[in-house]
C-alpha positions in Angstrom: -39.4 -35.5 -51.9 -40.3 -39.4 -52.2 -41.8 -41.6 -48.1 -37.9 -43.4 -48.5 -36.1 -39.9 -48.6 -38.2 -38.5 -45.7 -37.1 -41.9 -43.5 -34.1 -41.1 -43.7 -33.5 -37.4 -43.4 -35.7 -38.3 -39.5 -33.2 -41.2 -39.4 -30.7 -38.1 -39.4 -32.0 -35.7 -37.2 -32.6 -38.4 -35.0 -28.8 -39.8 -34.7 -27.6 -36.0 -34.2 -30.0 -34.8 -32.2 -28.5 -38.3 -30.1 -25.6 -36.9 -30.1 -25.8 -33.7 -28.5 -28.1 -34.4 -25.6 -26.2 -34.0 -22.2 -26.1 -36.4 -19.2 -27.7 -34.9 -16.2 -25.4 -34.3 -13.6 -25.5 -37.4 -11.1 -25.7 -36.8 -7.1 -23.5 -39.4 -5.1 -21.8 -40.5 -1.9 -18.4 -41.2 -1.8 -16.3 -41.4 1.9 -18.9 -39.8 3.7 -19.5 -36.8 1.9 -21.6 -36.0 -1.6 -21.0 -35.0 -4.6 -22.7 -33.8 -7.9 -20.9 -35.2 -10.9 -20.6 -33.3 -13.8 -19.0 -34.8 -17.4 -16.1 -33.7 -16.6 -15.5 -32.6 -12.4 -16.3 -32.9 -9.1 -17.9 -30.6 -7.4 -19.0 -31.4 -3.0 -22.8 -30.8 -2.5 -23.9 -30.2 1.3 -25.2 -33.0 3.7 -27.4 -34.5 0.9 -29.3 -36.9 4.0 -32.5 -36.4 4.6 -31.5 -35.6 8.3 -28.6 -33.8 7.3 -27.0 -35.4 10.3 -23.8 -36.9 7.8 -21.3 -33.4 8.4 -23.0 -31.9 11.4 -21.2 -34.7 13.7 -17.9 -33.9 11.7 -15.1 -32.0 13.8 -12.7 -32.7 10.8 -13.0 -33.1 7.0 -10.0 -33.4 4.3 -12.2 -32.7 0.8 -9.9 -34.8 -1.8 -8.5 -33.7 -4.8 -10.9 -36.5 -7.2 -13.1 -39.0 -6.3 -13.0 -42.1 -8.8 -16.8 -43.8 -9.3 -18.1 -45.8 -12.1 -13.6 -46.1 -13.0 -13.8 -42.6 -13.7 -11.1 -40.3 -11.7 -12.9 -36.9 -11.9 -11.1 -34.3 -10.0 -13.3 -32.0 -7.0 -12.7 -27.8 -8.7 -15.3 -26.8 -6.1 -17.2 -26.1 -2.8 -20.9 -26.0 -3.2 -23.6 -23.4 -1.5 -24.1 -23.9 1.6 -21.9 -27.4 1.5 -21.1 -26.8 5.1 -23.2 -24.2 6.9 -24.3 -24.4 10.2 -21.8 -27.1 11.0 -21.9 -26.1 14.3 -18.8 -29.1 15.6 -16.3 -28.8 12.5 -12.6 -27.2 13.7 -10.8 -27.8 11.0 -10.6 -27.9 6.9 -8.3 -28.9 4.1 -9.2 -28.0 0.6 -7.0 -29.6 -2.0 -5.5 -27.0 -4.9 -8.0 -29.2 -7.8 -10.6 -26.4 -6.0 -10.9 -23.1 -7.8 -14.2 -22.0 -6.1 -15.6 -21.1 -3.0 -19.6 -21.4 -3.3 -21.8 -18.8 -1.4 -22.4 -19.6 2.6 -20.3 -22.8 1.8 -19.1 -22.5 6.1 -21.5 -20.4 6.9 -22.6 -20.2 10.7 -19.0 -23.4 10.8 -18.7 -22.0 14.2 -15.7 -23.6 15.9 -13.6 -23.9 12.4 -10.6 -22.5 13.1 -8.0 -23.6 11.1 -8.8 -23.7 6.8 -5.8 -23.5 3.8 -6.4 -21.9 0.6 -4.1 -22.9 -1.5 -2.9 -21.5 -4.6 -5.2 -22.6 -7.9 -8.5 -20.8 -5.9 -10.0 -18.8 -7.8 -13.5 -16.9 -6.2 -14.7 -17.3 -2.7 -18.2 -16.2 -2.8 -20.6 -14.1 -0.6 -20.4 -15.0 3.4 -17.8 -17.7 2.0 -16.6 -18.1 5.6 -19.1 -15.5 7.8 -19.3 -16.2 11.4 -16.7 -19.2 11.9 -13.9 -19.2 14.8 -11.0 -18.3 12.3 -7.4 -15.9 13.7 -5.7 -15.6 10.5 -5.7 -16.6 6.6 -3.6 -16.1 3.9 -5.7 -15.1 0.4 -3.5 -17.2 -2.5 -2.6 -14.7 -5.3 -4.3 -17.2 -7.8 -7.8 -15.2 -6.0 -9.8 -12.5 -8.6 -13.0 -12.3 -6.9 -13.8 -11.9 -2.7 -17.8 -11.6 -2.3 -19.5 -9.4 0.2 -18.8 -10.4 3.9 -16.8 -13.6 2.7 -14.2 -13.0 6.1 -17.3 -11.2 8.2 -18.0 -12.2 12.4 -14.3 -14.0 12.7 -11.8 -12.8 15.3 -8.9 -12.5 12.7 -6.1 -11.1 14.0 -4.0 -11.6 10.9 -4.1 -11.7 7.4 -2.5 -12.6 4.3 -3.5 -10.3 1.4 -1.5 -12.0 -1.7 -4.0 -11.1 -4.7 -2.5 -9.9 -8.0 -5.5 -7.5 -8.8 -8.8 -8.9 -6.6 -12.5 -7.8 -7.1 -14.0 -7.1 -2.7 -17.3 -6.0 -1.2 -17.5 -2.9 -1.0 -17.8 -0.5 2.6 -19.1 -2.6 5.2 -19.4 -5.4 2.7 -15.6 -5.8 2.4 -14.1 -9.0 2.9 -12.8 -8.5 6.4 -15.2 -6.0 7.7 -16.1 -5.3 11.6 -17.0 -3.0 13.4 -15.2 -4.1 15.7 -12.4 -5.2 14.5 -9.0 -7.8 15.6 -6.4 -7.4 13.3 -2.9 -6.0 13.7 -1.2 -7.5 10.9 -1.8 -7.1 7.7 0.6 -8.5 5.2 0.3 -8.0 1.5 2.9 -10.1 -1.1 5.3 -9.3 -3.5 3.5 -10.1 -6.3 0.2 -7.9 -5.4 -0.2 -4.8 -8.0 -3.4 -3.4 -6.4 -4.9 -2.5 -3.4 -9.0 -2.7 -3.7 -11.1 -0.1 -2.3 -11.8 -0.3 1.4 -9.8 -3.3 1.6 -8.7 -2.3 5.4 -11.3 0.0 6.0 -12.2 0.4 10.4 -9.3 -1.6 11.3 -8.5 0.1 14.3 -5.8 -2.2 15.9 -3.5 -2.7 12.9 -0.1 -0.4 13.7 2.4 -0.5 10.9 2.0 -1.6 6.3 4.3 -1.8 4.2 2.6 -2.0 0.7 5.3 -3.9 -1.8 6.5 -1.6 -4.8 4.8 -4.2 -7.6 1.7 -2.2 -6.2 0.6 -0.1 -9.0 -3.2 1.0 -8.5 -4.7 2.4 -5.0 -8.7 1.8 -4.4 -10.6 4.3 -2.2 -11.0 4.1 1.4 -8.5 0.9 1.3 -7.3 2.7 5.0 -10.5 4.8 6.2 -10.3 4.7 10.0 -7.7 2.2 10.6 -7.3 4.6 13.6 -4.0 2.9 15.2 -1.8 3.3 11.8 1.4 4.9 12.2 3.0 4.9 9.6 3.3 3.3 5.1 5.1 3.2 2.3 3.4 4.4 -0.9 5.3 2.4 -3.7 7.7 4.7 -5.8 5.2 4.3 -9.2 2.1 6.3 -7.8 1.2 9.4 -9.3 -2.7 9.8 -7.6 -3.7 9.2 -3.6 -7.1 8.4 -3.8 -10.0 9.8 -2.1 -10.1 8.8 2.0 -7.4 6.7 1.3 -6.0 7.6 4.8 -9.0 9.3 6.1 -10.3 9.4 10.0 -6.5 7.8 10.9 -5.8 9.8 14.1 -2.9 8.0 14.5 -0.1 8.5 11.4 2.5 10.4 12.2 4.5 9.8 9.4 3.4 8.6 5.7 6.7 8.3 2.9 5.0 10.3 0.0 6.8 9.4 -4.2 8.4 12.1 -6.6 5.9 10.5 -8.7 2.9 11.8 -6.9 0.9 14.6 -9.6 -2.7 14.5 -7.5 -3.2 13.6 -3.8 -7.9 13.0 -4.0 -10.7 15.0 -1.7 -10.0 13.9 1.9 -7.4 12.1 1.0 -5.5 12.3 5.0 -8.7 14.3 6.5 -8.6 14.0 10.2 -4.7 12.5 10.4 -4.4 14.4 13.2 -1.1 12.9 15.0 0.8 14.1 10.9 3.2 16.2 11.8 5.1 16.7 8.3 4.1 15.9 5.3 6.8 16.1 2.5 4.8 17.1 -1.6 7.2 16.6 -4.7 7.9 18.6 -7.1 5.0 16.9 -9.7 2.4 17.1 -7.7 -0.1 19.2 -9.4 -3.7 18.6 -7.6 -5.0 18.3 -4.0 -8.7 18.4 -3.3 -10.6 19.3 -1.2 -10.8 18.5 2.1 -7.2 16.7 1.7 -5.5 17.7 4.9 -8.2 19.0 6.5 -8.3 19.3 10.5 -4.6 17.5 10.1 -4.2 19.9 13.7 -0.3 18.1 14.2 1.1 20.0 10.9 4.3 21.5 11.6 6.0 21.5 8.5 4.8 21.7 4.7 8.1 21.0 2.0 6.3 22.1 -1.2 8.4 20.9 -3.5 6.1 22.6 -6.7 7.6 25.2 -9.0 4.0 26.3 -9.4 2.1 26.7 -6.2 -1.3 24.7 -6.5 -4.3 25.8 -6.6 -6.1 25.6 -3.6 -9.8 25.6 -0.7 -9.1 26.9 2.1 -11.0 23.8 3.5 -7.7 22.2 2.3 -5.8 22.6 5.5 -8.9 23.7 7.7 -7.7 22.7 11.3 -4.6 23.4 10.0 -2.5 25.6 12.3 -1.3 28.7 10.1 0.7 30.4 12.3 2.8 28.1 13.6 3.2 25.6 10.6 6.2 26.0 8.1 5.7 26.4 5.1 9.0 25.5 3.6 9.1 26.2 -0.6 10.9 26.3 -3.7 13.5 29.5 -2.5 13.0 30.6 -6.5 9.4 31.4 -6.7 8.9 31.5 -2.9 7.2 35.0 -3.9 4.3 32.7 -5.7 3.7 31.7 -3.2 3.1 34.7 -1.2 1.2 35.8 -3.6 -1.0 32.7 -4.2 -4.5 32.1 -1.9 -4.4 30.0 0.4 -0.4 29.5 0.9 -0.1 33.5 2.0 -2.0 32.6 5.3 1.1 31.2 6.8 2.2 33.6 8.3 5.9 31.3 8.0 6.9 30.3 4.3 10.6 29.9 4.0 12.8 29.0 0.4 14.7 26.1 0.4 17.4 25.4 -1.9 15.9 22.7 -3.9 19.4 21.9 -6.4 22.6 22.8 -6.3 23.2 26.3 -5.8 26.3 29.0 -6.1 27.1 32.5 -4.7 30.0 34.5 -5.6 32.1 35.1 -2.2 35.8 35.7 -1.0 38.4 32.8 -0.4 42.0 33.1 1.6 43.9 30.5 -0.3 46.7 29.3 1.3 49.6 27.9 -0.6 52.4 24.7 1.2 55.1 23.8 0.9 55.8 19.9 0.2 56.2 19.8 3.8 52.7 21.9 4.3 54.9 24.8 6.0 52.6 27.8 4.5 54.5 29.4 1.6 52.0 32.3 1.0 48.6 33.8 1.4 46.0 35.5 -2.1 42.5 35.7 -1.9 40.2 34.7 -4.9 36.5 35.1 -6.0 34.8 31.0 -6.9 31.7 30.0 -7.0 31.1 28.3 -3.4 27.5 25.9 -3.3 24.7 26.4 -1.4 24.2 23.9 1.8 21.2 22.5 1.9 18.6 23.3 4.7 18.0 20.2 7.2 15.1 21.2 9.8 16.7 21.4 13.1 20.3 22.2 12.0 22.0 25.1 10.8 25.1 24.4 8.7 28.4 25.6 10.2 31.0 25.2 7.0 32.9 23.5 3.8 35.2 21.6 4.3 37.9 20.4 1.6 38.0 17.3 0.8 39.3 16.0 -2.7 40.7 17.8 -5.1 42.7 20.9 -6.1 42.8 24.5 -7.6 43.7 22.6 -11.7 40.8 19.6 -11.0 38.3 21.4 -9.0 37.5 21.1 -5.6 35.8 19.0 -3.8 33.5 19.5 -0.6 31.6 18.7 2.4 29.1 20.0 4.4 29.9 20.2 8.1 27.1 21.6 10.2 25.4 21.6 14.3 22.7 20.8 16.0 19.8 23.7 17.0 18.8 24.3 19.8 16.9 20.7 21.2 16.8 19.1 18.5 17.7 15.7 19.7 21.6 13.6 19.1 20.5 11.0 16.7 23.0 8.9 15.3 21.9 9.3 12.2 19.9 12.0 10.6 17.6 11.4 8.1 16.3 14.9 6.4 12.7 14.7 6.5 12.7 16.7 2.9 14.8 14.8 0.6 15.9 11.0 1.8 18.7 11.1 0.1 20.3 13.3 2.3 21.7 12.0 5.9 23.9 14.0 8.7 26.3 11.8 10.1 27.3 12.9 13.3 31.3 12.9 14.0 32.3 14.7 17.7 30.1 17.2 18.0 28.6 18.5 15.2 27.5 16.1 11.1 29.0 16.1 8.3 26.5 15.4 6.0 26.3 12.8 3.0 24.4 13.5 -0.3 22.9 11.4 -3.6 25.8 14.3 -5.1 28.4 15.9 -5.2 29.3 19.2 -3.7 31.5 21.9 -5.7 34.0 24.7 -5.6 31.9 25.4 -9.3 32.0 28.0 -12.3 34.8 29.7 -12.8 37.3 31.6 -10.6 36.6 35.2 -11.1 40.1 37.5 -10.8 
């Protein structure tokens, strides 16, 4: 190769190398705040002054959505590591929707910081971002996908609104809201939340009620562990698994609506839920883990709709009084439960009607003239439906409400209160929420999602 060709090749390489050179980020101070300017975006930095005296005097900070430097506008997309760490006079911060990330220790130790807005568009809140501040309420936007260890620890929070669709958080005592002395009394989930992260509400001892939106399809382990004041909660209808220790230590929990889709209750799910009085196990439930209902000493009734009794160990119901707790099972499969290990230890196993069944009964029919005076009577045998069993009430009779002998007769069931049962205007069957008793005078009539008729063919 000639010297001229070598010179031209070297020149080309130098030109290409120059094109690949990336300009280093520049640190500037604009309107009292320091920024690191990249090629297209800006990150707010910690106080760069020699004595750190600039930020320490601020009580209120409004961070702009963009800054302009040398005729170029940079959107502010992140709050840098330790940006306002230790700013003990800071009381209020306004963040723009352009910010997608809040750095580690960004507001660590801002002990007077009681107001901050987190806007939609934010995706990452790094560890200890708001550690030991003075926040009493916070809303986490739906766009957040990651909240670091201890992000909100040390705050006197009483109210949280949680909107992330799915989100990764710290585990156990590193969860973002974990506290050994939690003051949170309200925890609200957004209507687009799809996943409840593991440990999310662990140890929230003053939380009394939770409503999970129907959008939730995944539940995390230990999510409500040791929520000792929690009394009621619903489970979305799409759930198939109740995770490990989901309600462990919820000693005030009285009722849980378990969806019919549930197939698995994992180990320790209701461990030490002493106030739980009644539980309905759906027909599709096949697996119940060890200690699932361990020390649930308040259980009075178990409604188990499974045709095949689940295989369980003594640990599953250790502490449940099998002498007084009533086990309701499908009528036709009562012998299976009476012979199944552990289930057979319940002294009161009662068969219940789980679908419309019929039995032949003698019916006295009175035929009337048009003026409704009796014409004649005859006795016939008809297939009469079984009335549903409803705890605390006694079936009294069927009433005809529509139809005739040719087109079919529609019935409604009439009940009376059992001794010791209160007298509510409306009573919902805990074993089947579709069945409601409506008070009528001294009795009750059944409203159901099915129609009860005289079924089958008349027997001459």
